C-alpha positions as CSV (number, residue, x, y, z in Angstrom):
1,X,0.0,0.0,0.0
2,X,2.9,2.3,0.7
3,X,4.3,1.8,-2.7
4,X,0.9,2.8,-4.2
5,X,0.8,6.1,-2.2
6,X,4.4,6.8,-3.2
7,X,3.6,6.2,-6.8
8,X,0.5,8.4,-6.6
9,X,2.5,11.1,-4.9
10,X,5.1,11.0,-7.7
11,X,2.4,11.2,-10.3
12,X,0.9,14.2,-8.6
13,X,4.2,16.0,-8.4
14,X,4.9,15.2,-12.1
15,X,1.4,16.6,-13.1
16,X,2.1,19.8,-11.1
17,X,5.5,20.2,-12.7
18,X,3.9,19.8,-16.2
19,X,1.2,22.4,-15.3
20,X,3.8,24.8,-14.1
21,X,5.9,24.3,-17.2
22,X,2.8,24.8,-19.4
23,X,1.8,28.0,-17.5
24,X,5.4,29.4,-17.8
25,X,5.4,28.6,-21.6
26,X,2.0,30.4,-22.0
27,X,3.2,33.4,-20.0
28,X,6.4,33.6,-22.1
29,X,4.4,33.5,-25.4
30,X,2.1,36.2,-24.1
31,X,5.1,38.4,-23.2
32,X,6.6,37.9,-26.6
33,X,3.3,38.8,-28.3
34,X,3.0,42.0,-26.2
35,X,6.6,43.0,-27.0
36,X,6.3,42.4,-30.7
37,X,5.2,45.3,-32.9
38,X,3.2,44.8,-36.1
39,X,4.2,47.8,-38.2
40,X,1.8,47.0,-41.0
41,X,-1.1,46.8,-38.6
42,X,-0.1,50.0,-36.8
43,X,0.3,52.0,-40.1
44,X,-2.8,50.7,-41.7
45,X,-3.5,51.2,-45.4
46,X,-0.8,53.3,-47.3
47,X,-1.3,55.3,-50.4
48,X,1.9,55.7,-52.5
49,X,2.9,59.3,-53.2
50,X,2.5,60.6,-56.7
51,X,5.6,61.3,-58.7
52,X,6.0,65.1,-58.7
53,X,9.0,64.9,-61.0
54,X,10.8,67.4,-58.8
55,X,14.3,68.4,-59.8
56,X,16.7,67.5,-57.1
57,X,20.0,69.4,-57.2
58,X,22.9,67.1,-56.5
59,X,24.9,68.4,-53.5
60,X,28.3,69.7,-54.5
61,X,30.9,69.4,-51.7
62,X,33.5,71.4,-53.6
63,X,34.1,75.1,-52.8
64,X,31.6,77.4,-54.5
65,X,33.3,79.3,-57.3
66,X,33.6,83.0,-57.0
67,X,31.3,84.9,-59.3
68,X,33.0,87.0,-62.0
69,X,33.0,90.7,-61.3
70,X,32.8,92.0,-64.8
71,X,30.9,89.4,-66.7
72,X,27.5,87.8,-66.6
73,X,28.8,84.4,-67.7
74,X,31.9,82.7,-66.5
75,X,34.2,80.3,-68.3
76,X,32.1,77.3,-67.1
77,X,29.0,78.5,-68.9
78,X,27.1,79.6,-65.8
79,X,24.9,82.7,-66.0
80,X,25.0,85.2,-63.1
81,X,23.6,88.6,-62.2
82,X,25.2,91.2,-59.9
83,X,24.4,91.9,-56.3
84,X,23.3,95.5,-56.8
85,X,19.6,95.6,-57.6
86,X,16.4,97.2,-56.6
87,X,13.8,95.4,-54.6
88,X,10.9,95.8,-57.1
89,X,10.5,92.8,-59.3
90,X,7.3,92.2,-61.4
91,X,4.9,89.4,-60.8
92,X,4.9,88.6,-64.5
93,X,7.5,89.1,-67.3
94,X,7.8,88.4,-71.0
95,X,10.3,89.5,-73.6
96,X,9.3,87.8,-76.8
97,X,6.7,90.3,-78.0
98,X,3.8,88.1,-77.1
99,X,3.5,89.3,-73.5
100,X,0.0,88.7,-72.1
101,X,-0.5,85.7,-74.4
102,X,2.4,83.7,-73.0
103,X,1.6,84.8,-69.4
104,X,-2.0,83.6,-69.7
105,X,-0.8,80.3,-71.1
106,X,1.7,79.9,-68.3
107,X,-0.9,80.5,-65.6
108,X,-3.3,78.1,-67.4
109,X,-0.7,75.3,-67.6
110,X,-0.8,75.3,-71.4
111,X,2.7,73.8,-71.4
112,X,3.4,70.8,-69.2
113,X,5.6,71.6,-66.2
114,X,8.3,69.1,-66.7
115,X,10.2,69.8,-63.4
116,X,10.1,72.0,-60.4
117,X,12.8,73.1,-58.0
118,X,12.7,74.5,-54.4
119,X,15.4,77.0,-53.5
120,X,14.5,77.4,-49.8
121,X,17.6,77.2,-47.7
122,X,20.1,78.1,-50.4
123,X,22.2,81.2,-50.6
124,X,22.1,83.5,-53.6
125,X,25.3,82.0,-55.0
126,X,24.0,78.5,-54.6
127,X,20.6,79.5,-56.1
128,X,22.1,80.8,-59.3
129,X,24.3,77.7,-59.8
130,X,21.2,75.5,-59.3
131,X,19.2,77.6,-61.7
132,X,21.8,77.2,-64.4
133,X,21.5,73.4,-64.1
134,X,17.8,73.6,-63.9
135,X,17.5,75.5,-67.2
136,X,19.4,72.7,-69.0
137,X,17.4,70.0,-67.2
138,X,14.1,71.5,-68.3
139,X,15.2,72.3,-71.9
140,X,16.2,68.6,-72.3
141,X,12.6,67.6,-71.5
142,X,10.4,70.5,-72.6
143,X,10.0,74.3,-72.2
144,X,8.3,74.9,-68.9
145,X,9.4,74.6,-65.3
146,X,8.4,75.9,-61.9
147,X,10.7,77.6,-59.4
148,X,9.8,77.9,-55.7
149,X,11.8,80.8,-54.2
150,X,9.5,81.8,-51.3
151,X,7.9,85.2,-50.5
152,X,10.7,86.4,-48.3
153,X,8.6,87.0,-45.2
154,X,11.2,85.2,-43.1
155,X,14.1,87.3,-44.4
156,X,15.8,90.0,-42.4
157,X,13.6,93.2,-42.4
158,X,10.9,91.2,-44.4
159,X,12.9,92.0,-47.5
160,X,12.8,89.2,-50.1
161,X,16.3,88.1,-51.2
162,X,15.9,84.9,-53.2
163,X,12.6,86.1,-54.8
164,X,14.4,89.2,-56.1
165,X,17.5,87.4,-57.2
166,X,15.6,84.7,-59.0
167,X,13.2,87.0,-60.9
168,X,16.0,89.4,-61.8
169,X,18.1,86.4,-63.0
170,X,15.1,85.2,-65.1
171,X,14.6,88.6,-66.7
172,X,18.2,88.8,-67.8
173,X,18.7,85.1,-68.8
174,X,18.9,84.6,-72.6
175,X,17.1,81.3,-72.5
176,X,14.0,82.7,-70.6
177,X,11.0,83.9,-72.6
178,X,8.6,84.6,-69.8
179,X,7.6,83.9,-66.2
180,X,4.4,84.3,-64.2
181,X,3.2,83.6,-60.7
182,X,1.0,80.5,-60.6
183,X,-1.8,82.3,-58.8
184,X,-2.6,85.9,-57.7
185,X,-2.2,85.0,-54.1
186,X,1.0,83.0,-54.5
187,X,4.1,85.2,-54.9
188,X,6.4,82.5,-53.6
189,X,6.9,80.7,-56.9
190,X,7.0,81.3,-60.7
191,X,6.3,79.2,-63.7
192,X,8.9,79.8,-66.4
193,X,8.8,79.5,-70.2
194,X,12.2,78.7,-71.7
195,X,13.3,78.7,-75.3
196,X,12.8,75.4,-77.0
197,X,16.1,73.6,-77.3
198,X,17.3,73.0,-80.8
199,X,18.0,69.3,-81.2
200,X,20.9,68.2,-83.2
201,X,20.9,65.3,-85.7
202,X,21.1,62.0,-83.9
203,X,19.7,63.2,-80.7
204,X,16.6,61.5,-79.3
């Protein structure tokens, strides 16, 4: 009889040990489930962003070249304007004799905007270098681009710097035919009409 009780006791202890092991395993699984993070579930449905075809200027770590003092163009083909200029720049500009016609077409998006560039955060020197590259980029793809230069409300004395530089630059550039603000209440950007690039034989 004693052997029976001994065996029964051993079975009871084994059962308790199995129950304890099962409880520990379940608790561990619960902890792991609580600690894990389902990113897809947390984010939910995602809608891909549309391709804005925005021109991204590659960062150049080399020193910025000093602007020529007596010329508008340097030996590298860049186009610059001087530092001395007034603060009054027009909201629209055209120099090909078709004035209002081209300006209305720009505001109506008659020509596809093949690229846009945002100049916020750039110095005047950097902005002019970026614009030189932007002209070539747009002309290789079409005739119209959009430049965001800001309204200048955050500038010292609320005097626009990039806005004035960009528009004066566009007015003087030989490849620019016209520019216009996209909307009457948006003076922080301009749509620009460039001359159509003449394609050489063999070019796509």
